LUMVOZA-223625 format. One record per residue (C-alpha): x negated, y, z negated. Coordinates in steps of 0.2 Angstrom, whole numbers, plus 5000, padded with zeros to 4 digits. Layout:
XYZ...
***
This chain:
524350825284525250865301525250695309527150685310528750755303528650645287526850695284527250885285528750865273527750765260526350895262527451045258528150945243526550905235525651065239527151165231526951055215525151075214525251265215526651255201525451175190525550985192524050895186524550705187525650595198525950415194526350315210527050135211526750035227527950015241528350045259529750185260528750295248527250295260527250475265527250535247525850405242524750465256525050645252524650635234523150525237522450655248522850805236521350885228521650945210523050825206522550655198523550515208523650355198524250195206525250075194525949915199527449895186528750035187529350025169527550035163527150175175528650275169528150255151526350295155526950455164527950495148526450475137525450595148526850725148527150705129525350755126525150895139526950965139526950985158527950885170527150725177527750655194528350475196528450405213529350245219529950155234531750115238532849985231532749925212531050005210531850165203532950065191531450005182531050195177532750205168532150165150530850295151532050425158533250395144531850415132531250575141532950645140533250605122531450665116531450815128529950765139529750835157529650705171529950735189530550575198530350555216531250405223531050365242532550305251533150245268534050375278535950385278536150285294535350135286536350125270537950025267537449905281536349775271534749855277533349785266532849855250534249975249535450025235536450175230535050285223536050445222536350495204535550335199535150395182536850455177536950595165535150585159534250705171534250885168534650905187534650785201534950795220534550715236533450805248533850825267533050705279531350775284531350905298530051025305531251175307530451325297532051355288532151175282530351185276530751345266532251245259531151105253529951225245531251315235532151145230530451085223530151245214531851235206531651055202529951095193530851235183532351125178531150995171530551125159531951245156533051285146532551115138531250995145531850835153532050735168532350795186532650665200532450695218533050565230532050575246532550495262531250455276531450395293530150295302528650305305528150305287526250295290525350455296525550415315526250515329528150515331528350625346528750785336527950955337526950935321525250975329526051135336526651185319524951155312524151285323525451415317525651365299524951495287524751415270524451565259525851655266527051505264526551465246526251645240527751635227527251465221526351485204526551425186527751535177528551545160530251615155530351765145530851715127532251825119531651925104531951815089533351865077534351795063536151765066537351865055537951725044538851775028538151635017536351645022535451805024533651845019533651945003535451915000536251744996534551654996533951774983535351704971534751594957535951454961535251434979533451474975533451334962534351204972533651224990532551105001531751115018531750955028530350945040530950815052530350715066529350825078527850825090527651015094526351075107525651195094525651095078524651215067525851365071527351245068526651195051526251375047528051425051528751295039527551345026528051525027529851475024529351365009528351515002529651635005531051544997530051424985530851274992530051104992529651035010530250855012529050805026529350655037527850545041528050585059527950775056526350865058526650945041525850795033524250815042523950995038524250975019523351125013524451245022525951195011525851184992527551124991527350975002528450814997527950655006528650534994530550584995531050415001530350324986530950464974532750454980532750264978532950304959534750344958534550444942533250554951534350564966535750644956534650754946533850824962535550864971535251024982536551154986535651205003534551115015533551195029533351055042531951085055532250975070532850795069533250715053531850595046531950405048532250375029533950295026533750345008533650525013535150515025536250425012535750554999536250705010537850615015538350594996537750764990538350865005537351025004537651165016536351125029535551235042534851145057533451235065533051185083533051285100533851145110535651115114535550945105536650895090535550845076536850805063537250625064537950635046539350755052539050855037539251035031538051095044537751245056536451235071535351385073534751385091533051455088531351375084530651375067529251495073530551615078531451595062529951625052529551785062531251845060531351825042529651915040530352055051531952065041531052075024529952215030531352315037532452295022531052305009531652145002530652044990531051874983530551814966528751734968528851614954529351434958530951374951531251224939531951134953530451154964529251114950530250954947530050894965528150934964527950834948528850684955527750694971526150694961526750544951527350444966525750484976524650424962525650264960525550224978523650264978523450144963524450004971523650024988521950024981522249874971523049774986521749664993522949555003523549605020525149695016525649785032526149945023524349975018523849995036524750165037524050225021522350175026522450255043523050425036521450435026520150365038520350425056519250565063519950735063521150775077521450595082523050565093524050415085525550335093526750255081527750115087529650095082530349965070529249945054527750055059528750215058529550165041527850115034527150285040528650375031528350285015526450275014525650405026524650515014524550695016522850755023521950895032521350795047522550875059522950705066524150715081525650595079526650535094528150425095529650375105531050425093532250485106533050315109532050225096531750075107530249965108530049965127528550045134527550055118525850015125526050115141526650265132525150255120523950235135524750395143524450495127522650435126522250455145520850585146521050635128520150615112519850425107521650375101522450245090524150155091524950065076526149935082527049765078526849615088528549615097528349795102526649755110527249595118528749685126527549795136526049685140526049735158525349905151523649815150523649815169523250005167521549965160520649995176521550165178521450225160520050355156519650365137519850245123521350165114521250065098522749955095523049915077524149765079525249705064525649525069526949455057527549345071529249415073530349565070529949615052531249755051532649625052531949545036532649705027534449675034535849575027535749455042534049385035535049285022535949185036534949045042535348985055535349095066534149225059532449155064532949115082534049255086533449405076531649375070531249295086529449235083528449215099526849115092525649205104523749195102523249375105521449335106521849235122523049365128521749505127520449385136521749375151521649565153519849585148520249685133519149685117519849595102519449575084520349485070520449595054520349485038519849625025520349805023518549865023518249785040519749895047519150055038517350035046518150005064519150165063517850295060516950325072518050265086517350205103517450325117517950205131519050045134520449965125520249875109521549765099521249745080522449615074523049595056524049435053525349465040526749375032528449465035529449375022528149415008528049595014529949605013529949534996528549664990529649804997531149744988530249714971529149874971529850024981531250064970530150044954528750164958529550294947
***
């Protein structure tokens, strides 16, 4: 660790991160990053994983960080290597996932002179990082080593607070990069260096959260306006897209709001609320189908909506909110703007858990009690939910052909308790919203809904599943093909991932758009069928493969799940037939 100046510099950096709580570093091969790779490879207590493809590596790190809630380190060499991290960095910023990017670079004197593998890496990621800087060129001066320690500590902090996200450190290194003598006094430093004294202030720490409180807002105060009959009878809670670190506490907080105000909870399929169904008696999972009926949509017009987190995926819900324009309270502790409808909304910058606690405290101190009986409005929502859910169950049970929407319905009722499930973008997230049945299996849903792209789907799912309970991914064929380099992680991956592949040979989501009626150019430029033999593709990577031909076959393979390896279960579907089924049936269930 004290072979030369670069070795000392890298040791200080990685040891500081370890003491702060780092558990995983994903490292891409390259020459300029040699000091960092050597330091992480020799660091006990931190898993160092080598990944060939930078884009795949970044999404793999993203998945690990999503599941743990802790920063994961990404290391790359100089040049365009770091540019391949960009899609995952954008997703991490938009979905608030902590990543710590360490890009090695040439020293200043080798820039702007056509030295090989050199680009401008300073502020490479624009405005997407929470914080970014370039470190000084390595030096053995004790003041500089203390500077490095403090910069790394600050970088760790900024990746987590006040909102989790990306921190980018650009790190120049001079030769020699390998741990060989460079004529410096590194050996002398080794005899004088006192690790415990130097690192004594490096330890995991959490910020002190402010005491939760309710803002003084004139048109929403517990026991006041919400107690009025008008608002009580026309209020809803929207449990939007969320992947909280403590899902049960999150769901309990929403349930407390629902029970307090007797509001129905319109729960997105990607919300944990649907997987803790017994905690909330007013759970509405079929709102997308209910609101397709224009008469019902008008009848159910709300006056107030409490929106928890990001709005659900449903276009029907968004259109309904845009037309009815209820007073909307957006509950989220971040600085993000979660109102793409630009409606009559107010952001409350606190978590739903804080809000629930504050309401309980306010009611106790004011001796306020709300009416305990459900309103006619709430009863109507629950009645329609029961009717729609029974209609879906009847139709799905009777559907023997491979309609892709049935996969989400079946998965929600079949998986072992607590299974992590990654839902790919495009049609899978929409099928989950429409058909994911409320359950009590405490299934953990994950997704990349920050930027809503299909890039990195497989790698993110593998990151989520790495060293966790046996996991599942639901994906379409294009999303999987866009990230087949993720299969290169197979020999690094610890655990099991079952990939449920809906292969409709193209972009099924485009079949729902107006452009699908224009042929040409629809098939070639929008649906983009790839005609891939997935059995052969899996054989290339030595990944287990099975073709699903009947639903009972899939059900049997999902519980129990294997404990090791990667497995692809392919369902070959007809996207045009599926699109026709949706058009003919979804608006007629009620």
